[in-house]
C-alpha positions in Angstrom: -58.1 -109.2 56.0 -55.5 -107.4 58.1 -52.7 -108.8 55.8 -54.5 -107.3 52.8 -54.8 -103.9 54.6 -51.1 -104.0 55.5 -50.1 -104.9 51.9 -52.4 -102.1 50.6 -50.9 -99.6 53.0 -47.3 -100.6 52.1 -48.1 -100.3 48.4 -49.8 -96.9 49.0 -46.8 -95.7 51.0 -44.4 -96.8 48.3 -46.4 -95.1 45.6 -46.5 -91.8 47.6 -42.8 -92.0 48.3 -42.1 -92.5 44.6 -44.2 -89.5 43.5 -42.7 -87.2 46.2 -39.0 -87.9 45.5 -37.2 -85.2 43.6 -35.5 -86.0 40.3 -32.0 -85.1 39.5 -30.0 -84.6 36.4 -26.5 -83.4 35.4 -26.0 -80.0 33.9 -23.2 -79.1 31.6 -22.2 -75.5 31.3 -19.9 -74.4 28.5 -18.8 -71.3 26.7 -15.9 -69.6 25.0 -13.7 -66.9 26.5 -12.8 -64.2 24.1 -10.7 -61.1 24.4 -12.4 -57.8 25.3 -13.5 -56.4 22.0 -13.6 -52.7 22.7 -11.6 -50.2 24.8 -13.3 -47.0 26.0 -11.2 -43.9 26.8 -7.9 -45.9 26.6 -9.1 -48.0 29.5 -9.3 -45.1 32.0 -12.3 -43.9 33.9 -14.3 -41.0 32.5 -14.2 -37.9 34.7 -16.6 -35.0 34.1 -15.3 -32.2 36.4 -17.9 -29.5 36.8 -15.6 -27.4 39.0 -17.4 -25.0 41.2 -21.0 -24.3 40.3 -23.3 -21.6 41.8 -26.3 -23.3 43.3 -28.6 -20.5 42.0 -27.1 -20.6 38.5 -27.7 -24.2 37.5 -30.2 -24.0 34.7 -29.6 -27.0 32.4 -27.3 -24.9 30.1 -24.5 -23.5 32.3 -21.7 -25.7 33.5 -22.0 -28.2 30.6 -18.9 -30.4 30.3 -18.0 -32.2 27.0 -15.6 -35.0 26.7 -14.2 -36.7 23.6 -14.2 -40.4 24.2 -12.0 -42.6 22.0 -13.4 -46.1 21.4 -11.1 -48.7 20.0 -12.4 -52.1 18.9 -10.3 -55.1 17.9 -13.0 -56.5 15.5 -13.7 -56.3 11.8 -13.8 -52.7 10.6 -17.0 -53.4 8.7 -18.9 -54.3 11.9 -21.4 -51.8 13.3 -20.4 -50.2 16.6 -22.9 -49.7 19.5 -22.7 -47.8 22.8 -24.8 -48.2 25.9 -24.7 -46.2 29.1 -26.1 -48.0 32.1 -27.6 -46.2 35.1 -30.9 -45.5 36.6 -32.8 -42.7 34.9 -34.7 -40.2 37.1 -38.0 -40.9 35.3 -39.6 -42.7 32.3 -39.9 -39.4 30.5 -36.3 -38.2 31.2 -34.4 -41.3 30.2 -31.2 -39.3 29.6 -31.0 -37.8 33.1 -29.1 -39.5 36.0 -29.8 -38.8 39.7 -26.9 -37.6 41.8 -26.4 -38.1 45.5 -27.5 -34.5 46.2 -31.2 -33.9 46.5 -32.7 -32.0 43.5 -29.5 -32.2 41.4 -29.3 -34.4 38.3 -27.0 -34.8 35.3 -28.4 -34.8 31.7 -26.4 -36.6 29.0 -26.3 -35.7 25.3 -24.7 -37.1 22.2 -22.9 -34.0 21.1 -22.3 -35.1 17.5 -25.9 -35.9 16.9 -27.1 -33.0 19.1 -29.7 -35.1 20.9 -30.4 -36.7 24.3 -28.4 -39.8 25.1 -30.9 -42.3 26.6 -29.7 -44.5 29.4 -29.8 -48.3 29.1 -30.4 -48.1 25.4 -28.0 -49.1 22.7 -27.2 -46.5 20.1 -25.2 -47.0 17.0 -22.2 -44.7 16.8 -19.8 -43.6 14.0 -16.6 -45.6 14.5 -14.7 -43.3 12.3 -14.8 -40.4 14.8 -14.3 -40.0 18.5 -17.6 -40.1 20.4 -18.4 -36.8 22.1 -20.6 -36.8 25.1 -22.0 -33.7 27.0 -23.0 -33.7 30.6 -25.1 -30.9 32.0 -26.2 -30.3 35.6 -29.9 -29.8 35.9 -32.3 -29.2 38.8 -35.1 -31.7 39.3 -37.3 -28.8 40.5 -36.2 -25.3 39.4 -38.1 -23.7 42.3 -36.4 -25.8 45.0 -33.0 -24.7 46.4 -29.9 -26.8 46.2 -27.6 -27.6 49.1 -24.0 -26.4 48.5 -21.8 -29.6 48.7 -19.8 -32.0 46.6 -21.8 -34.6 44.5 -21.1 -37.8 42.6 -23.0 -39.9 40.1 -22.1 -43.3 38.6 -22.8 -44.9 35.3 -21.3 -47.7 33.2 -20.4 -47.3 29.5 -20.3 -50.3 27.3 -19.1 -50.4 23.6 -19.6 -53.4 21.4 -19.9 -54.4 17.8 -22.1 -56.6 15.7 
């Protein structure tokens, strides 16, 4: 009887070991490297210089800065061209407004050709026959709250691609 118990325990141990062992497999990763299809602003950073702004005069209209942004793509001229600006919007209702590093100061973005808000993290189709024109406007988050007078920065990433 003890021999049967030992054989049973050995079989049970082997069965448990077999079910608890992790499996393994090989993974093959592959892809294709292609040239960068589009160049934004001749491969130079965009710089919106608001100069000196009066902290009591920021009203969402004054101090607007517009830039013409050339976008050149190496692909088929019949392809549709898209643009996306990546950054964190201040809220779900203000998807075109980016928070700066200064409390109560934000930057609103607009597609100046279309005369409409430029939503962040959303692809928009743009006219590839003309230079894209973007307008950035300083806005207060709370118009009743005072701004601190100091330099500010804000970052975003612009991506252009075609389909």
